[in-house]
LONULUM-734284 format. One record per residue: x, y, z of N, C-alpha, C in turn; residue in one letter; residue number from 0. Coordinates in Angstrom, 3 decimals, always signed. Atoms other than C-alpha are relative to their C-alpha. Layout:
% LONULUM-734284
R         nx         ny         nz        cax        cay        caz         cx         cy         cz   r     k
R          X          Y          Z          X          Y          Z          X          Y          Z   a   NUM
...
END
This chain:
% LONULUM-734284
R         nx         ny         nz        cax        cay        caz         cx         cy         cz   r     k
R     +0.819     -1.191     +0.000     +0.000     +0.000     +0.000     +0.867     +1.261     +0.000   x     0
R     -0.871     -1.156     -0.100     +2.762     +2.386     +0.920     +0.745     +0.228     -1.325   x     1
R     -0.692     -0.099     +1.283     +4.557     +1.613     -2.360     -0.897     +0.694     -1.030   x     2
R     +0.943     -0.635     +0.924     +1.420     +2.607     -4.341     -0.114     +1.491     +0.279   x     3
R     +0.094     -1.416     -0.373     +1.175     +5.882     -2.448     +1.238     +0.758     -0.464   x     4
R     -1.242     -0.643     +0.427     +4.809     +6.673     -3.172     +0.000     +0.166     -1.513   x     5
R     +0.045     -0.067     +1.462     +4.409     +5.846     -6.880     -1.037     +1.012     -0.474   x     6
R     +1.035     -0.945     +0.394     +1.150     +7.793     -7.134     +0.467     +1.436     +0.221   x     7
R     -0.517     -1.331     -0.304     +2.764    +10.822     -5.482     +1.073     +0.398     -1.005   x     8
R     -1.088     -0.288     +0.932     +5.805    +10.563     -7.739     -0.565     +0.326     -1.390   x     9
R     +0.558     -0.243     +1.327     +3.778    +10.315    -10.976     -0.862     +1.258     -0.031   x    10
R     +0.796     -1.224     -0.076     +1.416    +13.080     -9.870     +0.906     +1.221     -0.045   x    11
R     -0.959     -1.113     -0.023     +4.386    +15.337     -9.188     +0.602     +0.225     -1.382   x    12
R     -0.561     -0.114     +1.351     +5.903    +14.571    -12.577     -1.031     +0.610     -0.945   x    13
R     +1.070     -0.542     +0.852     +2.570    +15.269    -14.288     -0.219     +1.477     +0.245   x    14
R     +0.207     -1.417     -0.336     +2.111    +18.550    -12.443     +1.168     +0.838     -0.494   x    15
R     -1.184     -0.727     +0.461     +5.669    +19.600    -13.245     -0.030     +0.156     -1.520   x    16
R     +0.094     -0.070     +1.461     +5.104    +18.808    -16.937     -1.007     +1.049     -0.436   x    17
R     +1.023     -0.995     +0.332     +1.928    +20.881    -17.063     +0.523     +1.403     +0.287   x    18
R     -0.557     -1.300     -0.359     +3.651    +23.760    -15.284     +1.063     +0.430     -1.000   x    19
R     -1.060     -0.322     +0.959     +6.652    +23.599    -17.631     -0.592     +0.381     -1.353   x    20
R     +0.623     -0.301     +1.289     +4.428    +23.563    -20.729     -0.691     +1.358     +0.043   x    21
R     +0.690     -1.281     -0.151     +2.373    +26.488    -19.453     +1.006     +1.144     +0.034   x    22
R     -1.044     -1.021     -0.091     +5.494    +28.483    -18.585     +0.658     +0.207     -1.356   x    23
R     -0.621     -0.083     +1.319     +7.022    +27.686    -21.973     -0.877     +0.784     -0.974   x    24
R     +0.917     -0.743     +0.876     +3.916    +28.932    -23.824     -0.065     +1.466     +0.392   x    25
R     +0.056     -1.390     -0.458     +3.786    +32.082    -21.699     +1.276     +0.737     -0.411   x    26
R     -1.261     -0.632     +0.390     +7.458    +32.792    -22.348     +0.062     +0.202     -1.502   x    27
R     -0.001     -0.121     +1.451     +7.035    +32.164    -26.079     -0.850     +1.189     -0.438   x    28
R     +0.865     -1.122     +0.348     +4.219    +34.717    -26.181     +0.671     +1.338     +0.294   x    29
R     -0.666     -1.240     -0.382     +6.476    +37.315    -24.537     +1.309     +0.241     -0.734   x    30
R     -1.271     -0.132     +0.694     +9.507    +36.728    -26.761     -0.156     +0.982     -1.152   x    31
R     +0.005     -0.919     +1.128    +10.307    +39.555    -29.163     +0.283     -0.779     -1.267   x    32
R     -0.320     +0.657     +1.254    +10.555    +38.745    -32.825     +1.509     +0.017     -0.211   x    33
R     -1.431     +0.093     +0.287    +13.955    +37.785    -34.179     +0.501     +1.336     -0.551   x    34
R     -0.601     -1.252     +0.473    +16.307    +40.692    -34.912     +1.300     -0.339     -0.722   x    35
R     -1.164     +0.302     +0.822    +18.920    +40.607    -37.663     +0.547     +1.288     -0.593   x    36
R     -0.677     -1.141     +0.617    +21.466    +43.182    -38.821     +0.844     -0.510     -1.166   x    37
R     -0.790     +0.309     +1.189    +22.772    +42.832    -42.369     +1.019     +1.108     -0.210   x    38
R     -1.113     -0.917     +0.222    +26.113    +44.472    -43.145     +0.337     -0.043     -1.492   x    39
R     -0.267     -0.069     +1.434    +26.615    +45.627    -46.747     +1.026     +1.090     -0.276   x    40
R     -1.012     -0.987     +0.358    +29.787    +47.300    -47.959     +0.512     -0.184     -1.435   x    41
R     -0.509     +0.285     +1.342    +30.534    +45.689    -51.340     -1.082     +0.248     -1.044   x    42
R     +0.962     -0.396     +1.027    +28.791    +47.205    -54.360     -0.509     -1.206     -0.786   x    43
R     +0.416     +1.128     +0.822    +28.736    +43.939    -56.303     -0.856     -1.021     +0.753   x    44
R     +0.840     +0.909     -0.784    +26.869    +42.158    -53.467     -1.364     +0.607     +0.342   x    45
R     +1.235     -0.698     -0.356    +23.989    +44.637    -53.276     -1.248     -0.810     -0.345   x    46
R     +1.159     +0.787     +0.402    +21.473    +42.580    -55.254     -0.104     -1.302     +0.775   x    47
R     -0.039     +1.253     -0.761    +22.552    +39.401    -53.476     -0.527     +0.207     +1.415   x    48
R     +0.423     -0.282     -1.377    +22.038    +40.964    -50.040     -1.488     +0.323     +0.055   x    49
R     +1.433     -0.311     +0.016    +18.626    +42.392    -50.934     -0.823     -1.269     -0.233   x    50
R     +0.662     +1.290     +0.198    +17.640    +38.938    -52.218     -0.006     -0.831     +1.272   x    51
R     -0.070     +0.714     -1.278    +18.832    +37.415    -48.938     -1.011     +0.550     +0.998   x    52
R     +0.944     -0.622     -0.926    +16.735    +39.895    -46.997     -1.432     -0.423     -0.346   x    53
R     +1.328     +0.459     +0.420    +13.636    +39.021    -49.056     -0.200     -1.458     +0.413   x    54
R     +0.082     +1.412     -0.381    +14.368    +35.319    -48.500     -0.114     -0.165     +1.513   x    55
R     +0.056     +0.049     -1.464    +14.831    +35.995    -44.786     -1.427     +0.264     +0.480   x    56
R     +1.397     -0.284     -0.351    +11.397    +37.575    -44.492     -0.889     -1.204     -0.342   x    57
R     +0.818     +1.128     +0.440     +9.863    +34.717    -46.488     +0.230     -1.231     +0.877   x    58
R     -0.343     +1.185     -0.779    +11.700    +32.007    -44.551     -0.457     +0.062     +1.445   x    59
R     +0.421     -0.165     -1.395    +10.732    +33.423    -41.159     -1.522     +0.072     +0.131   x    60
R     +1.458     -0.064     -0.064     +7.065    +33.650    -42.099     -0.544     +1.411     -0.083   x    61
R     +0.469     -1.367     +0.200     +6.861    +37.366    -42.826     +0.630     +0.997     +0.946   x    62
R     -0.616     -1.070     -0.773     +7.849    +40.711    -41.385     -0.467     +0.073     +1.455   x    63
R     +0.438     -0.014     -1.394     +5.834    +40.160    -38.205     +0.804     -0.978     +0.849   x    64
R     -0.813     +0.990     -0.720     +8.311    +37.392    -37.266     +1.462     +0.413     +0.147   x    65
R     -1.410     -0.395     -0.023    +11.617    +39.203    -37.870     +0.136     +1.496     -0.273   x    66
R     -0.332     -1.414     +0.199    +13.006    +42.724    -37.635     +1.382     +0.038     -0.627   x    67
R     -1.272     -0.013     +0.727    +15.773    +43.410    -40.148     +0.489     +1.427     -0.190   x    68
R     -0.681     -1.275     +0.226    +18.211    +46.308    -40.227     +1.097     -0.241     -1.033   x    69
R     -1.058     +0.063     +1.009    +20.490    +46.914    -43.206     +0.890     +1.218     +0.195   x    70
R     -0.964     -1.079     -0.198    +23.610    +48.961    -42.509     +0.946     -0.004     -1.206   x    71
R     -0.747     -0.103     +1.255    +25.363    +50.208    -45.646     +1.103     +1.030     +0.147   x    72
R     -1.116     -0.942     +0.043    +28.775    +51.784    -45.961     +0.929     -0.394     -1.136   x    73
R     -0.967     +0.287     +1.058    +31.638    +51.950    -48.404     -0.629     +0.073     -1.379   x    74
R     +0.454     -0.066     +1.390    +31.195    +51.428    -52.140     -1.460     -0.411     -0.210   x    75
R     +1.381     +0.466     +0.174    +27.804    +49.687    -51.681     -1.014     +1.137     +0.060   x    76
R     +0.966     -1.098     -0.118    +26.147    +52.992    -50.807     -0.309     +0.621     -1.362   x    77
R     +0.230     -0.576     +1.333    +26.544    +54.090    -54.447     -1.232     -0.603     -0.679   x    78
R     +1.174     +0.641     +0.602    +23.833    +51.588    -55.442     -1.297     +0.655     +0.456   x    79
R     +1.197     -0.602     -0.582    +21.378    +53.531    -53.275     -0.098     +1.497     -0.277   x    80
R     +0.096     -1.402     +0.415    +22.112    +56.960    -54.773     -1.234     +0.136     -0.883   x    81
R     +1.246     -0.220     +0.721    +18.812    +58.272    -56.080     +0.248     +0.158     -1.504   x    82
R     -0.286     -0.270     +1.407    +20.386    +59.408    -59.358     +0.475     -1.246     -0.748   x    83
R     -0.556     +1.180     +0.668    +21.937    +55.981    -60.067     -0.880     -1.239     +0.087   x    84
R     +0.812     +1.197     -0.218    +19.266    +53.540    -58.893     -0.984     -0.208     -1.143   x    85
R     +0.961     +0.326     +1.057    +17.269    +51.779    -61.605     -1.409     -0.057     +0.588   x    86
R     +1.384     +0.059     -0.440    +13.497    +51.674    -61.447     -0.282     -1.339     +0.692   x    87
R     +0.199     +1.325     -0.604    +13.547    +47.918    -60.696     +0.656     -0.084     +1.377   x    88
R     -0.707     +0.007     -1.280    +16.120    +48.371    -57.928     -0.771     +0.819     +1.027   x    89
R     +0.771     -0.866     -0.903    +14.130    +51.227    -56.403     -1.290     -0.681     +0.453   x    90
R     +1.240     +0.706     -0.345    +10.951    +49.105    -56.510     +0.275     -1.113     +1.012   x    91
R     -0.361     +1.050     -0.948    +12.692    +46.212    -54.724     +0.273     +0.581     +1.377   x    92
R     -0.293     -0.650     -1.283    +14.018    +48.515    -52.016     -1.289     +0.487     +0.644   x    93
R     +1.275     -0.497     -0.516    +10.581    +50.104    -51.640     -0.847     -1.141     +0.569   x    94
R     +0.751     +1.167     -0.479     +8.979    +46.662    -51.272     +0.548     -0.478     +1.347   x    95
R     -0.615     +0.438     -1.257    +11.460    +45.696    -48.544     -0.265     +0.998     +1.131   x    96
R     +0.315     -1.040     -0.991    +10.879    +49.011    -46.765     -1.431     -0.199     +0.516   x    97
R     +1.395     +0.236     -0.403     +7.131    +48.288    -46.758     -0.111     -1.212     +0.912   x    98
R     +0.013     +1.186     -0.858     +7.925    +44.931    -45.124     +0.597     +0.308     +1.377   x    99
R     -0.555     -0.380     -1.294     +9.749    +46.775    -42.343     +1.504     +0.162     +0.026   x   100
R     -1.452     -0.148     +0.034    +13.371    +46.899    -43.480     +0.404     +1.406     +0.435   x   101
R     -0.555     -1.284     -0.445    +15.293    +49.648    -41.687     +1.387     +0.138     -0.605   x   102
R     -1.292     -0.212     +0.660    +18.160    +51.024    -43.786     +0.713     +1.188     +0.625   x   103
R     -0.832     -1.083     -0.543    +21.006    +53.103    -42.404     +1.238     +0.160     -0.848   x   104
R     -1.199     -0.328     +0.762    +23.754    +54.833    -44.319     +1.057     +0.552     +0.957   x   105
R     -1.122     -0.468     -0.819    +27.158    +55.419    -42.740     +0.280     +1.473     -0.299   x   106
R     -0.269     -1.433     +0.163    +27.756    +59.132    -42.172     +1.374     +0.255     -0.608   x   107
R     -1.355     -0.173     +0.542    +31.449    +58.719    -42.967     +0.036     -0.277     -1.502   x   108
R     +0.091     +0.310     +1.431    +30.655    +57.118    -46.332     -0.748     +1.095     -0.730   x   109
R     +0.742     -1.089     +0.633    +28.106    +59.818    -47.084     +0.904     +1.204     -0.238   x   110
R     -0.941     -1.125     +0.152    +30.774    +62.459    -46.479     +1.015     -0.293     -1.093   x   111
R     -1.013     +0.373     +0.991    +33.323    +60.565    -48.579     -0.574     +0.022     -1.416   x   112
R     +0.643     +0.006     +1.316    +30.839    +60.209    -51.459     -0.700     +1.323     -0.305   x   113
R     +0.589     -1.335     +0.159    +29.638    +63.790    -50.991     -1.499     -0.083     -0.331   x   114
R     +1.448     +0.115     +0.179    +25.964    +62.799    -50.680     -0.700     +0.353     +1.302   x   115
R     +0.864     -0.295     -1.140    +23.216    +63.992    -48.377     -1.129     -1.025     +0.009   x   116
R     +1.114     +0.929     -0.126    +20.224    +62.019    -47.182     -0.990     +0.149     -1.163   x   117
R     +0.926     -0.259     +1.110    +18.094    +63.646    -49.898     +0.494     -0.588     -1.322   x   118
R     -0.580     +0.573     +1.210    +20.464    +62.157    -52.508     -0.125     -1.526     -0.049   x   119
R     +0.165     +1.448     -0.082    +19.682    +58.600    -51.390     -1.461     -0.375     -0.219   x   120
R     +1.379     +0.470     +0.108    +16.601    +56.475    -51.978     -0.764     +0.355     +1.274   x   121
R     +0.793     -0.366     -1.188    +13.738    +57.333    -49.604     +0.114     -1.015     +1.131   x   122
R     +0.111     +0.802     -1.225    +13.488    +55.994    -46.061     +1.329     -0.425     +0.603   x   123
R     -1.282     +0.295     -0.624    +17.169    +55.954    -45.150     +0.111     +0.704     +1.335   x   124
R     -0.440     -0.634     -1.230    +18.385    +56.643    -41.672     +1.496     +0.216     -0.119   x   125
R     -1.430     -0.266     +0.032    +21.864    +57.895    -40.912     +0.656     -0.602     +1.235   x   126
R     -0.822     +0.523     -1.095    +24.381    +55.997    -38.817     +0.974     +1.114     +0.354   x   127
R     -0.744     -1.236     -0.255    +25.661    +59.228    -37.303     +1.322     -0.195     +0.735   x   128
R     -1.303     +0.297     -0.603    +28.549    +57.553    -35.453     +0.823     -0.910     -0.914   x   129
R     -0.656     +0.888     +0.956    +29.448    +55.403    -38.452     -0.720     -1.333     -0.090   x   130
R     +0.674     +1.267     +0.245    +28.186    +52.175    -39.934     +0.466     -1.115     +0.915   x   131
R     -0.502     +1.093     -0.839    +30.464    +49.865    -37.980     -0.393     +0.194     +1.462   x   132
R     +0.445     -0.259     -1.375    +29.530    +51.559    -34.706     -1.460     -0.407     +0.156   x   133
R     +1.405     +0.398     -0.050    +25.839    +51.083    -35.498     -0.127     -1.519     +0.030   x   134
R     +0.053     +1.466     +0.004    +26.453    +47.409    -36.272     +0.343     -0.569     +1.377   x   135
R     -0.356     +0.455     -1.348    +28.162    +46.936    -32.914     -1.122     +0.303     +0.990   x   136
R     +1.123     -0.357     -0.876    +25.297    +48.767    -31.171     -1.170     -0.964     -0.188   x   137
R     +1.102     +0.925     +0.277    +22.721    +46.559    -32.884     +0.287     -1.384     +0.596   x   138
R     -0.353     +1.297     -0.581    +24.605    +43.434    -31.826     -0.155     +0.018     +1.516   x   139
R     +0.152     -0.088     -1.458    +24.631    +44.650    -28.229     -1.472     +0.022     +0.408   x   140
R     +1.445     +0.012     -0.251    +20.827    +44.977    -28.522     -0.634     -1.346     -0.356   x   141
R     +0.512     +1.338     +0.266    +20.508    +41.308    -29.458     -0.222     -0.337     -1.469   x   142
R     +0.107     +0.296     +1.419    +20.608    +41.538    -33.246     +1.044     -1.028     -0.406   x   143
R     -0.957     +0.916     +0.621    +22.200    +38.634    -35.091     +0.681     +0.758     -1.123   x   144
R     -0.796     -0.725     +0.999    +24.962    +39.876    -37.394     +0.220     -0.897     -1.211   x   145
R     -0.236     +0.732     +1.249    +25.063    +38.756    -41.041     +0.733     +0.886     -0.978   x   146
R     -0.712     -0.694     +1.068    +27.578    +39.786    -43.641     +0.175     -0.977     -1.153   x   147
R     -0.059     +0.945     +1.129    +26.824    +37.841    -46.801     +1.135     +0.327     -0.957   x   148
END
């Protein structure tokens, strides 16, 4: 009789612990922020590739409500985003990604080196006023995963 009581108590405890763990896990999952990713783009010839990766990232994660993506651009790659040089197709792709929630930042040092102002870039750019690499480090300290394709 005593053995049954011990076993019943043990299995009841395990069952209760399992229910509690599952409930806690669901509650924690509901409170988790969406994934955060920072893409680093500095090479002009990788611009289309990186934008394609970002589109694939949104698609693979299940949409923009599942992931927050920041794109930090410096160096030669910023030339692709000059308003005067961007093709209509390129501008449309960037606009589509912006509508999905993409946050783009241009390095202030690169802007100075290329002698461009914010108005000279495609719409919706932010400025990394301490520099692109500093912004990337800041984003990583905020929990962003760092990708440099």
